[in-house]
C-alpha angles and dihedrals in degrees: 000000000000116000120191123180104202114213124252126228097280132069100244141009140210113250113269113235097226095134105030118048103225112216115237120221108270131204093242120201106264110208107202087209093055114131136138108269139151125244108230091238090056095056094083090053091058097044094095097052112133142064125300120244114276112263140154116272116266116188118233119246091252091054092052092046093051092051093049094048092048089069092073110007143048106258130205111198114198112182138138120274112275095025095118108266092149089063088059090051093050094048094046090048092050091054092051090048090053088056091050093250129136127237134210117204111193126193133177097233135055091220091053090048090052091050094048090046089059093043096049089044091058091051103039102023127267091257090063099051129071132181130217119184132135092278105022126064111167132155093354094178095055118125090239118051122187116194149132120289090243090061091050090050089052091050089054091051089055093046091053093046096051097034092243128146120239100245099223133104097202136029118195118199110197120200088019091178085081082087084087096046110127094221105032106020090098090066092054091048091050091052092052093048096046100041112108114253093235092063111088118232128216113186118191118194145153114255113317121199094201101039091133092055092049092049091049089053091050092051090049097051099035102039093226134100120270118200124202119221109187132180119184098178120087113224085223111042119223129228125198122222137176125212108219120216088248093061094258117138109219138170114273095212137033103200102313094330128085113268105261096249090049091048090056091055090047089055092050091045090054098041106040121062111230095011093117091053092052095051095049109130126228111247091233089061092049091051091047091054095047091048091048093056099038094250096137143142095059142172113223115203111208129187097243144008091254091054090053093050093043092052091052091050091054098049121116118226115275115257095236137037103188091148097043095120093052091045092049091050095050093045093048091051089053092047090053091052096037106029092173087072089072087080093051107127094219097051095098091043094054091052095048101035101030089225129109137183118239119190142121091271090073130077117267090242091056092049089050091052090051091049093050093048092049094048090050092051095247097124130066093205148346125222110217146158118243091269092084088065089079116080105325112116111217117173101230130160092198140033116204115207115203102161138032099204137063139204112255096194094274109035143356115271135178114277117250124232090250092055092045092052090048089056098044092043088073095077128084116047119225109236091009105059132040090202138011128214139217111201118193114206119197116244140143088263096053116088100197096196091049091051090053090053092048092049092053097041129089118236113276116262113266113252131198117268097184115147133165121246135171096254091052092047095051094044094049092047089057088065105022138043115234092268090053092051090052090052090054091051089054087064092064120128088235091061094045100050098051130073120268096266097045091040087059091052092050091049091049090051093049092046093049089050091050092051091048089054093045095048090049090051088049092052090051092048100250095115131025127236091276093052095256113141113248123219090277092046091053095057093036088059087067090064097089092177139127091261107021095158095056092048090047090051091052089053093047093046091055093242089141095048113117096003122129123245088256092052090048090055091048091052094049096048098074090061096057097067109102097184128046112241131175101238120168126206124212123261090245093052091046090055091050094051103049091111091049089049091059090049089048092050093050091050095048090045090055088059095056096096095052091042090053090051092049091050091048090052091052098256124141117238126199128250101244109217127200100213095081090055091049091048093051090048092053090046089053089060090071093246120161120257094254093057092049091053093046089061097051132058092220136105112263090237091058091048089049093048091049091053093047092049090048089055089049091053093046089053088059087063090057087073088064092067092120097046100032107020095166092049091048091050092051091046089054091051091047093053090054095054094044096048102073134111137326094027091053 
């Protein structure tokens, strides 16, 4: 369970590419005749490039229909990305406000919550809008609350426990296709099961292939009608292009078949080992082609973080800087607010090349700068991993596809149609573009035939991701007896969407899993023999964390007694990492944390009995790594950000996320003020020292 990466004989190390396969520089085929040119069959596709004439906004019929239906019914809106679903949310919210009712707007991402908080504040007044995320709690009594779906789920737990009604008239779930997300879909399903039937639901999603099935399930579990409002037409149509190795821009498809010249490359790609690698285009040439044919701004999707950063480092300066004054002004404003960005390696590149990398390996402030520059039209392109496809609204004319697979946390797998449509849906800006473009660029990571299949396929049907965990079990047992919990589980989407015999098997599996969790909690003293939470179970239910049982056991064992607020933060940090990564710490940092290492070992050793029990019962347990504790310790010494990064072989975005998640976990301890006042006080002090620039 303990993982220690002993330091090597040097102070710092470059990050090891165990997860992301860094692309080595290749001797690409250099065609002397290469030049940006347009295939004659592609000319028609580019005829409509440009901006539509300025006109007042007129909502589409599907938007009006959705707003009207939301007065009396649950509504599921299924429409392509960029078709104006936010307008529906704003109009529906305004109508509820006029009735004196409150509204909850839930999103899957903190960044999206922050964006919607600003947007709703401009429309309804900042005094009428609050925000609740892991690290922001502002204006909590406002009639409109924007927050993450996890926070809404936690509010429903509390409402059920104390027999209180959720005082809202409408709940809006943005990006509702997250119901099928393998990691977080369970939270969305919980919200839909627990939400009182009297509260109206408005679900906003990109195109769903099984919208009718989802609506039927909602009617079954909520006892109220659910209307589907679907739009299949994009307000900005998309055209598909392929950049040939010679520099020629050609159609990607001819009808439903590959364009003949593209089909020839697909044959060579499939039949000749190494051919894909030889035809891989230099990013400068891709940018030159897009610039030549007025296809910028663009979002480039790369396979890995390192590919994004490497592509930025190899760019040549852009030939024009017509917005240099506006760019300089915006960048200087950010540097005044976030001075740590002055050391960002790509700062000079973004100024000279008008392109920036945007991925989870960068600081939140850097990503915010990139987003602002893109929104203001100051960048020609962003280079990103596929994660930017979810929720972030970049105004791009073109999406450039350079790979057809993605990393699933353990290995690279083929992209699904849903993921592909999420990425390509980011191009074509309503009110700015007449048409959007998808440009496929040949590379060793792009399976041309697979991309054709993805383009022509509908998104996969959403499936249930419901699973049982200890936090869910404890919280439901606070408001339901075991029979009541089982009844709730029978409302799962998994049970509804299968036939009677398979549905029974799914229910049996869920019920068996629930009883396994409950009996384990009983053996550890968190629930009694009737399934009622004990005193320890009641306070442990407030730990809505990834590993609540392990944190609760540390509290009960006295592992946190007598520690300082800094040591508390260091001991919490190892439990916030959701993916195992091989991160090394410097020799100097190792020497400074020997005392902390002994404290860490004692704490983890105290967990061995419960870990052994969990393993015996078939539960997965995390690998608890020491590097997060060492990182928090160094951060507590008031070092600057550059020194912290120099002592760890991790991306600064990963370090930042670890610190933010540590603060989130510490905030959970604040709810134990009555049971553990000293612990809650230290947690509060620890949050204050963690939450400082540049991570905020």
